[in-house]
C-alpha positions, 0 to 999 in steps of 0.5 A: 554177148561176148564176156570181158569185152566192154560194150562202149558208145559207137564213136564217130570221132575224137576231141583233143586239146593237143597232138603228137609231134615228131622230135628227134625221131620220137613222137611226143604229145605236144599241148594246145590252147584249143580244141580240135575234132578229128575223125577216127582215121589217121595218116602219117601226118596224123589224124585226119580232122572231122568236117565239124571242126572246120564247120565250127572253127570258122564261126570262132575266128579260127580258134576253136574254143567252144563246142555245142554239145548234148549228152548221150545219158542222164546218169553222169557216170555213163557220160564221164568214166574216170579211174586210176589207170596203169598201163604197161608201156611195152604191151600197151595193155591196161593192167590195173584200174581202180577208184581209190578204194578197190581196183581190177588187176590183170595178173598171170593167173587171171583178174583179181580184185584188190584194195587200191591206195591211189597212186599217192599211196601205191609203189607201183604208181611211182614214175607216172605209171598209174595216173587218173584217166577220164573219158567224156562221151558227147553228142555234136550236131544232129546227124547221128543221135547215138554216135558220139565223140569222145574226150579223153584226159589225165588231168585233175582239173578237167575230171573234177570239173566235168565231174561237178558240172554233170552232177549239178546239171543233173540235179537242177534239171530234174534228171534231164541231163541228157535233154540239156543243150550244153557247150564244151568249153576250153578254160585256162589258169595258172598255178605255182605248180605251173610257174605261171604258165597257163594250163588248160582244162575242159568244162561243161557250161551253158551255151553262149546266149542261152539263160539257165531258164531257157536251158532248163525250159528247152530240157523239159520240152525235149523230155516231153517230146521224147516221151510223146515219140517213145523215146526211152532214156531210162532203158538207154542208160540202163543198156549203157551201164550193162555194157560198160560192166561187160568188161574189166577195162574199157579201152580195147587192144587197138586203142590202148597203144594210142592212149599210152602214146599220148597220155603215158609218155613218161610212164617206165617200161618196168616198175621203178626199184632195184632189180635183182636175180630174184626180183620181178623183171617185168611190170606184169611179174611185179603186179603179180608179186603185189597181188599176193602180198597184200596191201602195198607199202605207202610211198612218197605222193607225187603230183599227178595233175597235168592239164594242157598247157601251150607248147614249151621249149621242152616236150611237155608231159601231157598229151593230148590226142584225146584230151590232154590230161585234163 
């Protein structure tokens, strides 16, 4: 196996709560109040919708706000990977990912491991350069038992809610998370920070019309069926864990440009701060300098919670090709 290449679940399509639009010659993310399921193909007009989108949308009077799903893995951390991520907007390459304690950072001398103070305490995170970034893989339909759809988000609300739901469902099902029939649901709320405007985030719930008891019974039935047919869920989880660990950064080079355009539109091309003759002039240079200095000095905290909201008069800061920051 090639070292340094993360082996990720096969992707059949994308789940988003927004889209990219042209505005004064620039491509900007626009939020939405519903899901869109797309294929992995795009034209000049945007991403081509997956056949499942119309199939599910027609049953919901045109507004796709719930999607029946199953999960690939019984380990919540394999279904949902969340981290703080810093991208270079010029090259679209991921440069640093961390969990608030430790980070992996790309420097001119190679990959290094450093302390991660989280965006609130890291000068490199100023100006929206670093923010939470989550990826959720789910199964839709029965055509491909190992092919998934990916939902990307940079919103605290979605990441926190999804992480909690996955942990709770795993606990109450007796580690049968991958056998539970569940539903991806779009929820809305207003906060003082949003000035009364609705913001949308993603949740995982029981399917409409299903009780908790019926869901757990179905999970147990499917788990027993898997055992009888030789389906080894533990081995699948183990293989997935090894695949993710095979690379420092999950997103491939070809995906990173789309991720940066959608989810980091406000990230600066260079780190904030005064530039002089002796100062680093590129983001990579600054990362290299910081890796040699030790812990960065704390900076003033800034809000990074940017879940999806309906279109507004000015260009929203969040994107949504893959999940609008949830």
